N, C-alpha and C positions, 0 to 999 in steps of 0.2 A: 604401803608400795614404796619401790625403787624409784628415783627419779634417772633418766638417763640424759647426761649432758653430750654434747657432740663437742669435739675438740677444734670442728672447722670455723674458721672467722666469717667466712663468707656465706652467702646462701646457693642454692642449688643454678644461679646461671650459668657459670662456666660448665655443669654438666650436661646443663640440658643443651651449649655450644656444641659441645665435643659428639653428643648425641646425634645432632643436626647434623653437623659433618661428615659421621660415621654414616648416617642415611643417605646422605648426598651420594658418598662415594659407591655404596653399593648400590645404589639406583643407576648411576654411572655404569659400572663393571656389569651390572644385569643388561643394559641398552648396549654396548659394546659388543658382550657373547652374544646375546640374539642377533645382533645383526648378521651372523656369516652363517645361523644356522636356518632361516630359512630361505624359502625357497626364492629363484630365482627368473624372472621371466623374459624371454628374448630370445635370440639368437646369438651365438658366437661365429665369427668368421676366422679362421686362422691361413690369413694372405702367405703365399709365398715368400721368397728374398730377392732383393733386386742391387743392382751395382747403380741404376741410373736412377736418375731425377724427372719429377715429370713438370713438364714443363709449364708456367703463368698460365692462368683460364679465367675468363670472365666469369663472376661466379653467380652472377643473375641470371643465366644459361646452363648453368654446370647443375645436371642431376646424380645423383651417386646411386650406383646400383648394386648393391650385396647379393650374390647369392649361394644358398647354405646347399649341401650335397643331399641325394638322396633318390629313389628313384623316379621320382620325378621330381625334379631341382627345385627348391624356394626361392624364388624372387624376391626382393623388398625392393624398394624405390623409398629412399629415405630407411623410416622405418615402420614403415608402411608394407604389411605382405602383400602381394600382388595376386589378387585373383583368380585361375583362368591359366596358370601356367603363361605357355608362350603366347594365345590368344591375347590373356589381358597386358601384358606386357606390351603386345604393340599398340594397345587401347593406349596406353602411356606413351608410346613415341608417337602416335598421332596428335595425342593433347599439347606436345612439346613442339608443333609445326611452330614457324617463323618466317620471317619477309628474306632473310639469307640464313640456311639451314647450316651452314660452316660456323655460325656462331655456336649453339649449341653441343655442348660438352656432355658427354656421358661417360661417366667415372663407375669402369668395373672391380669391385672387388671381390674377387673369387675366392673361396676356399681352396684350400691344397687337395680336397677330396674331389672339386665337381672334374666333370671330365673332360677331354679338351674337345669334342665334340659340343657339348652345352656352351661353352666359352666361343666355337667359332658360331655358334646359331645366332647366337644373343648379338655376337662383332657383326655378320653378315646383316641381323636386322638393322644394327645401326647405322650402319654405314650405307646401304642399300638409301635411306631417307636424307642423307648428305652431311650429315651430323659428326662430330669428332669423338673418335675412342679411343680412353686411356685404359690402363690397367693400374689398378694401385696396387701395393705392394710393400713391407717391411724390410726396412734398411738391413741390408746385412751386414751382419759384424766381422770387424776384422780384426 
């Protein structure tokens, strides 16, 4: 039987290192590609543009309310969906009571498709309790 000799002077360690690096790169590519293929849960609000800047407010008393369009608008306080629509939102407004209601700031983030009637009803609910109401918008591109 013939004896086969290798012309390599070193062992197989460099080959193992190259294989490990390739495996790492393949795993990185798989993770990065699959990140965009999975479902994303939550909501997206596309605000209107504005040339004006909202003034300062006390963040201890601020509440961000997002409104998504629909047959019955979906109202979110922070990232939590308000159950019960307007009646559920009134419960949140009652929880935010303070000795000085003018300190409480409610910032409305309204989607472009939300009707003006919905925005007016929410604004009236907020202002009737003496809270400050502001609208958040995307800065206008000039």
